[in-house]
N, C-alpha and C positions, 0 to 999 in steps of 0.2 A: 843661468838666466835667472833661477835662485838667488845664487850668490850675488849677482850683481847688483839685484833690487834690494838684498840686504844692505851690501856698500854705499846703494842711494841713502838707503835710508839713516845709515848713520854718518853720512856725509851732511843730510838735511836737518839730525838732530845736534851736530854741532854746530852746524851753521844758525840753528835759531836760538842755541846756547849762547853762540860768541855775539851775536843780536841782543840778548838780553844782558849781557856782560857791560856791550858797549850802551845800552841805553840807560843801565844802574851807574855807569860810571860819569854817564853825561847828568844824571839826576843830581847825581853828588856834586859836581866840580858846579854844576848849577844853585843847586844848597851852598856852598862854599862862597860862590860868587855875592849870592843875597845877603849871608851872613857878614861876608868883607863888609859888604855897603851900609848894612844894619848897624853895624858896628861902628860906621864913621860917621853916622849922625846920628843923634841923640833922640830916643821915642818916647815923645808924650804921650799921656794916659797908658789904656791900657795894651796891652801887649798882643798883637794879630794872632791866630790861629799859626801857627808853622813857624814858629821862633824859635829860639834853641833849646826850651825847655822840652817842647814838642819834637822837633828835627823830623826831617825828610827821611823817608826810606825808602830803600830801592825797591820794586815788586818781586817776591821771590822768583828764583829760576821754574821753568817747567817743570823738571821732574820733583822737584821739592812742593810745586802747588797740589800733584794728587796727593800728598801723606803730610798733611798740617799738621797733623796733631803730635806730636813726639810718642815713642812706643811704650806701651806699660810696661810696668818693673814689673816682674813674678815677685810675690811674697815670698818671704823666706818662711818655711815651714819649720813653727817651732821643736826645739829637741826633745822628745819626750824623755822624760826621765825613767830608766829602769824599775819599774816597780819588784818590791819585794813581796810576793805573796806570802800567807802562812801557809805552814806545812798540810794542815788539814785541807786546805785548800787547791794545793795543787796537788795532793792525794785522788781529791774527787773528780778534778778536772781528767786523769788521769784513766779513772776506772770508767767514766761517763765514754771516753774516745777508745777503749779497748773494744776489739770486736769479742762479742757475745752470742751464744747460741741463742734462737729466739725461745719463747717462754713455752712451755705443752700446756695446750688450751684442753680443759675438758671436753668430752665426747658427747655429742648430741645424743639423748636418748631417743630410741626408735618410735616410740608411739608419744611424741608429744603433742602432735593434734588430733584432735577427735575428730573419727571418720564420719561419722554423721551429723547432720548440724544439727542445730539446737531447735527443739520445735516453735516453731512460729506462733506468734499470741498474736487473734485479730481482736476487734473491737467488738466487731459485730460476728452473730453467729451464722449470718450469709454469708460472709466472708470465707469462711472454707473451702477447699475446693472439695468437690464430689466429683471421684471419679465417673460413679456412674452418668453425673446428668453431663459431665464433659463427654463423656463419648457419644450420648445422645445429640448433645449439641452438633457435633461434629459434623455425625450422620446428617442431620438435617442440613445441615449447611453446606455438604458436598452436594446433597440431593437438588437444592434449589439451585448450587450451580450448575450442576448439568442442564435444569431446567431452562435458565438464563443462556446457556450457551444454543441449546434447541430454541429456544424464542429469538434467539439474535440471528440465526440461521436461517429461519423460517420468514425474517424480515415481519415479524408479527409487531412489535413499535419501532420507532426510531432511538437510534443510539442516547439521543439526549434526554429521550424519556427515562433510560438506565442512571446517569448521572446525576440529575435531579432528583429522582426520586432515593437514590442514597445518601444525596446530600441533604435532604428532608427528614428520612429518619435518623440520621444521625445528629440532627439539631434537635428532632424530639426526643431522643434520646437523651439527648446532654442536658436540655431543659427540664423535662418533665419527670425522665424513669431513670436519676441518680441512685434514690434508695428502694428501687423497684427489684424484688428477687423472687417472684411467681413462676412457677414452671413455664407455664404455656406462654406468655410475652417475653420471656429470654428464647424459648424455641421460636417465636415468630422474628425476634430480631434476627438472630442467627439466619432464618433463612431469606431474608430480606438484604441481608448483606450478601450471603452467598448469589 
């Protein structure tokens, strides 16, 4: 079936080409008749379009219609002249292309980094950490945290009271206690946060 279909397609192509050639021949014969008639009688005034200079051309064949442009010619590459390199350049190139061993790098000293960090310098005396005050604040915060668990389990206050009081204390601390460093006030803040 496939071979028969291919054969039919070829026959159709051949028939189309034959019809196109017949049309081209008919157009050419009609143009010749017009030319003969035009040459027989003199034409006064400007020449009509389709005269001898323009000429009637038959339409291209169907296969040629798909490729209207001529194929591009490939440019010939110019032959490069052999350059003569100086001896120094050739030796340098050969030296660079030779495989060589990697360079030996110096070993890093063992004690290159200081093990202790430099002492931190603060602008305010109260910013230096005091381990005694830190431990005391941690104990107060843990005790207040346990008291808060007991109060929440006993349903003494609603949960929203804890949230709003935490936010209020945080806001008061940010607005008014930024430079505050008194021991009792910091312990009260730790207890409330706890």
